[in-house]
C-alpha positions as CSV (number, residue, x, y, z in Angstrom):
1,M,49.9,102.4,58.7
2,K,48.2,105.1,56.6
3,I,45.8,104.6,53.7
4,E,46.8,107.1,51.0
5,V,44.6,107.8,48.0
6,A,46.3,110.1,45.5
7,D,44.6,111.7,42.5
8,V,42.6,108.6,41.7
9,T,40.1,108.3,38.8
10,K,38.0,105.4,37.8
11,R,35.7,105.1,34.8
12,Y,33.3,102.4,33.8
13,G,32.7,103.1,30.1
14,E,31.5,106.6,29.8
15,A,30.6,106.8,33.5
16,V,33.1,108.4,35.9
17,A,32.7,106.7,39.3
18,V,35.7,108.5,41.0
19,S,37.4,111.6,39.7
20,G,40.7,113.0,41.0
21,L,40.1,111.8,44.5
22,T,42.8,112.4,47.1
23,F,42.7,111.8,50.8
24,T,44.7,110.1,53.7
25,V,43.2,107.9,56.4
26,E,45.4,108.3,59.5
27,P,45.9,105.8,62.3
28,G,44.6,106.3,65.8
29,R,41.1,107.6,64.9
30,V,37.9,106.4,63.4
31,T,37.4,107.9,59.9
32,G,33.9,108.0,58.6
33,F,33.6,107.6,54.8
34,L,30.3,109.4,53.7
35,G,28.6,110.3,50.5
36,P,25.2,110.2,48.8
37,N,24.1,107.1,46.9
38,G,26.3,106.6,43.9
39,S,29.1,108.9,45.2
40,G,31.9,106.4,44.7
41,K,32.4,105.1,48.2
42,S,32.2,101.4,47.5
43,T,34.3,101.8,44.3
44,T,37.0,103.6,46.3
45,M,37.1,100.9,49.0
46,R,37.3,98.2,46.3
47,M,40.3,100.0,44.7
48,I,42.0,100.4,48.1
49,L,41.8,96.6,48.4
50,G,43.0,95.9,44.8
51,L,39.6,94.5,43.7
52,D,39.3,97.3,41.1
53,T,42.2,99.1,39.4
54,P,42.3,102.9,39.1
55,D,42.5,104.3,35.6
56,R,44.8,107.1,37.0
57,G,46.4,107.8,40.4
58,D,47.8,105.6,43.1
59,I,46.6,104.0,46.3
60,A,48.9,102.8,49.1
61,I,48.5,101.2,52.5
62,G,51.6,101.7,54.6
63,G,53.5,102.8,51.5
64,H,52.6,99.7,49.5
65,R,49.8,98.7,47.1
66,Y,47.5,96.1,48.6
67,R,48.4,93.5,45.9
68,G,52.1,93.9,47.0
69,L,51.4,92.9,50.6
70,V,53.0,89.6,51.4
71,R,50.6,88.7,54.2
72,P,47.6,91.0,53.6
73,M,45.2,89.7,56.3
74,H,47.9,90.4,58.9
75,Q,48.1,94.0,57.8
76,V,44.6,94.8,56.4
77,G,41.2,93.5,57.5
78,A,38.1,94.4,55.6
79,L,34.4,93.7,55.4
80,L,32.7,94.9,52.2
81,D,29.8,92.4,52.0
82,A,28.6,90.5,55.0
83,T,26.5,88.1,52.8
84,A,29.5,86.9,50.8
85,V,29.8,83.7,52.8
86,H,29.1,80.1,51.8
87,P,25.7,79.4,53.4
88,A,26.5,75.7,54.1
89,R,29.5,76.5,56.2
90,T,29.3,77.1,59.9
91,G,30.7,80.2,61.4
92,T,33.6,78.3,62.8
93,A,34.4,76.5,59.5
94,H,34.3,79.8,57.7
95,L,36.8,81.5,59.9
96,R,39.0,78.4,60.2
97,A,39.2,78.3,56.4
98,L,40.4,81.9,56.3
99,A,42.8,81.2,59.1
100,C,44.3,78.2,57.3
101,A,44.7,80.1,54.1
102,N,46.5,83.0,55.8
103,G,48.8,81.2,58.3
104,I,46.7,82.2,61.3
105,A,46.5,80.0,64.4
106,P,43.1,78.1,64.5
107,S,42.9,79.0,68.3
108,R,42.2,82.6,67.4
109,V,38.9,81.6,65.7
110,D,37.1,80.6,68.9
111,A,38.3,83.6,70.8
112,L,37.1,86.0,68.0
113,L,33.7,84.3,67.8
114,E,33.2,84.9,71.5
115,Q,34.4,88.5,71.1
116,V,31.8,89.3,68.4
117,G,29.0,87.6,70.3
118,L,28.7,84.5,68.1
119,G,30.0,81.9,70.4
120,S,26.7,80.2,71.0
121,V,25.9,79.9,67.3
122,A,29.4,79.3,66.0
123,R,28.6,75.7,64.8
124,R,25.3,76.7,63.1
125,R,25.3,77.1,59.3
126,V,25.7,80.6,58.1
127,G,22.7,80.3,55.8
128,G,20.6,80.4,59.0
129,Y,22.2,83.5,60.3
130,S,20.4,86.9,60.4
131,L,22.0,89.8,58.6
132,G,23.2,91.2,61.9
133,M,24.9,87.8,62.7
134,K,26.6,87.8,59.3
135,Q,27.9,91.3,60.0
136,R,29.4,90.1,63.2
137,L,31.0,87.1,61.4
138,G,32.4,89.5,58.8
139,I,33.8,91.7,61.5
140,A,35.4,88.6,63.1
141,G,37.0,87.8,59.7
142,A,38.4,91.3,59.4
143,L,39.9,91.0,62.8
144,L,41.3,87.5,62.2
145,G,44.9,88.5,61.3
146,D,45.1,91.2,64.0
147,P,45.7,93.9,61.3
148,S,46.7,97.5,61.9
149,V,44.3,98.7,59.1
150,L,40.6,98.0,59.1
151,M,37.9,98.8,56.6
152,F,34.2,98.3,57.0
153,D,31.5,99.1,54.4
154,E,28.1,99.6,56.0
155,P,28.8,97.4,59.0
156,V,25.8,98.7,61.0
157,N,23.2,97.2,58.5
158,G,21.2,94.5,60.2
159,L,22.5,95.2,63.7
160,D,20.0,95.8,66.6
161,P,20.5,98.7,68.9
162,E,22.7,96.7,71.3
163,G,24.7,95.6,68.3
164,V,25.1,99.1,67.0
165,R,26.4,100.2,70.4
166,W,28.8,97.2,70.6
167,L,30.2,98.1,67.1
168,R,30.6,101.7,68.1
169,D,32.6,100.8,71.1
170,L,34.7,98.2,69.1
171,L,35.6,100.7,66.4
172,R,36.7,103.3,69.0
173,D,38.7,100.8,70.9
174,L,40.5,99.6,67.8
175,A,41.4,103.2,66.9
176,A,42.5,103.8,70.5
177,E,45.0,101.0,70.0
178,G,46.6,103.0,67.2
179,R,44.9,101.2,64.3
180,T,43.7,102.8,61.1
181,V,39.9,102.5,60.9
182,L,37.9,103.5,57.9
183,V,34.1,102.9,58.0
184,S,31.3,103.9,55.6
185,S,27.7,104.2,56.8
186,H,24.4,105.8,55.9
187,L,23.4,105.9,59.6
188,L,24.6,109.5,60.1
189,S,23.4,109.8,63.7
190,E,25.7,106.8,64.6
191,M,28.6,108.3,62.6
192,S,28.3,111.5,64.7
193,Q,29.0,109.4,67.8
194,T,31.6,107.1,66.3
195,A,33.8,109.0,63.8
196,D,36.6,111.4,64.9
197,H,37.2,112.4,61.3
198,L,35.1,112.5,58.1
199,I,35.9,112.0,54.4
200,V,32.9,113.1,52.4
201,I,32.6,112.6,48.6
202,G,29.9,113.3,46.1
203,R,29.8,112.4,42.4
204,G,33.2,110.8,42.9
205,R,34.9,114.0,44.1
206,L,36.1,115.1,47.5
207,I,33.7,117.4,49.3
208,A,35.3,117.4,52.8
209,D,38.2,116.0,54.7
210,T,37.9,117.3,58.2
211,S,37.1,116.5,61.8
212,T,33.5,115.6,62.6
213,Q,33.1,118.6,64.8
214,D,34.4,121.0,62.1
215,F,32.2,119.4,59.4
216,I,29.1,119.9,61.4
217,A,30.1,123.5,62.2
218,D,30.9,124.3,58.5
219,G,27.5,122.8,57.4
220,S,25.5,124.7,60.1
221,A,23.7,127.9,59.4
222,A,24.3,130.6,61.9
223,R,21.3,129.7,64.0
224,V,20.3,130.8,67.5
225,I,17.7,129.3,69.7
226,V,15.6,131.6,71.8
227,R,12.9,131.0,74.5
228,A,10.8,133.9,75.6
229,P,7.4,134.2,77.4
230,Y,6.2,136.5,74.6
231,G,7.6,134.7,71.6
232,G,5.2,136.2,69.1
233,D,6.2,139.8,70.1
234,L,9.9,138.9,70.0
235,A,9.5,137.2,66.6
236,R,8.0,140.4,65.1
237,V,10.9,142.5,66.5
238,L,13.5,140.1,65.1
239,I,11.9,139.8,61.7
240,A,11.8,143.6,61.5
241,D,15.5,143.6,61.9
242,G,16.0,141.2,59.1
243,A,16.0,137.8,60.9
244,A,14.4,134.6,59.7
245,V,12.4,133.1,62.5
246,E,11.0,129.6,62.8
247,A,8.6,128.7,65.7
248,R,9.4,125.2,67.0
249,G,7.0,122.8,68.7
250,D,8.9,123.0,72.0
251,G,8.1,126.7,72.4
252,T,11.4,128.0,71.2
253,L,12.3,130.2,68.2
254,A,15.0,129.2,65.8
255,V,16.6,132.5,64.5
256,T,19.0,132.9,61.6
257,D,20.7,136.0,60.2
258,L,21.1,137.6,63.6
259,T,23.8,136.9,66.2
260,A,22.9,136.0,69.8
261,A,24.3,139.4,70.9
262,R,22.1,141.3,68.5
263,I,19.0,139.3,69.6
264,G,19.7,140.0,73.2
265,H,20.1,143.7,72.4
266,L,16.8,143.9,70.5
267,A,15.0,142.1,73.2
268,H,16.3,144.4,75.8
269,E,15.4,147.5,73.8
270,A,11.8,146.1,73.3
271,G,11.5,145.3,77.0
272,L,11.1,141.6,76.3
273,E,12.2,139.0,78.8
274,L,14.4,136.0,77.6
275,H,14.5,132.7,79.2
276,E,17.0,131.0,76.9
277,L,19.5,132.3,74.3
278,R,22.0,130.0,72.8
279,P,23.8,129.1,69.5
280,D,22.3,126.0,67.8
281,Q,24.5,123.5,66.1
282,A,23.2,121.4,63.3
283,S,23.2,117.6,63.5
284,L,25.6,115.6,61.3
285,E,22.6,114.7,59.1
286,E,21.7,118.4,58.6
287,A,25.3,119.3,57.9
288,F,25.6,116.4,55.5
289,M,22.5,117.4,53.6
290,Q,23.6,121.0,53.4
291,L,27.1,120.2,52.0
292,T,26.1,117.4,49.7
293,A,23.0,119.0,48.2
294,D,24.7,119.4,44.8
295,A,25.8,115.8,44.7
296,V,22.7,113.8,45.5
297,E,21.7,113.3,41.8
298,H,23.9,110.3,41.0
299,R,24.4,108.9,37.5
300,A,22.2,105.9,36.9
301,L,24.6,104.4,34.4
302,A,27.5,104.5,36.9
303,A,25.4,103.0,39.7
304,E,24.3,100.2,37.3
305,L,27.8,99.4,36.2
306,T,29.5,99.6,39.6
307,G,26.8,98.4,41.9
308,E,27.4,101.5,43.9
309,R,25.2,102.2,46.9
């Protein structure tokens, strides 16, 4: 089942939270949903789930609006706010209430609590859970109906390193089963290891809809890393040819505005030995900052009205 967002616009008074947004989330891969604070990510996810209504455009899950799904938890599982749980309920009671309301066998509850690592605290009240434990409980709730579409808004928050790795493996396993997985996160280093595809928005508009690898490549400057025993001499030669050269703490030079072939040629002509010469690819964080630089100033009014992160 695909998630299809078509020319969607959402206003809150004079503030435009989302404007003409169009993208498709395909099954069989983890799609990361990224954007600066106030970019419209949470608003978009709420509209996908029918919690907010677009002023224009259409959103469909498997060809149907969420509100038109007969058994929604069996088709779509979502975690938008891990803290939205009654604190006096136990983990078991919370999931059993969801199961009862959605025609799901109670036996699935215990199995899921074990799967998400909460088996030993399942009968403790949720009010005593850490944020990471609440995240795990919310993930169990999203999985309860064994849906083919899954949506998670900032699920990494509160997880320890072991939990982050567990979640990464879980998301990739779910996608490998052919499910549609959409996840937003501010932890870009983790997204680079988890997401196969990225949808990036800024100021409510689409910035990129591409593979993670291509996004990083598109956001990277043409940079080459060079290591040489006479780095200062080499730097002067390269700068004279129009390069920008940055000396790094590890003894290498980061060179832009020259190709690796040109650097090798200049070094050869100058009689300078090279120990390393390779293209350098930016991290997802660097590419993200490069491509979203114009969208980081979000509108305070929209953030206040929508609660957008």
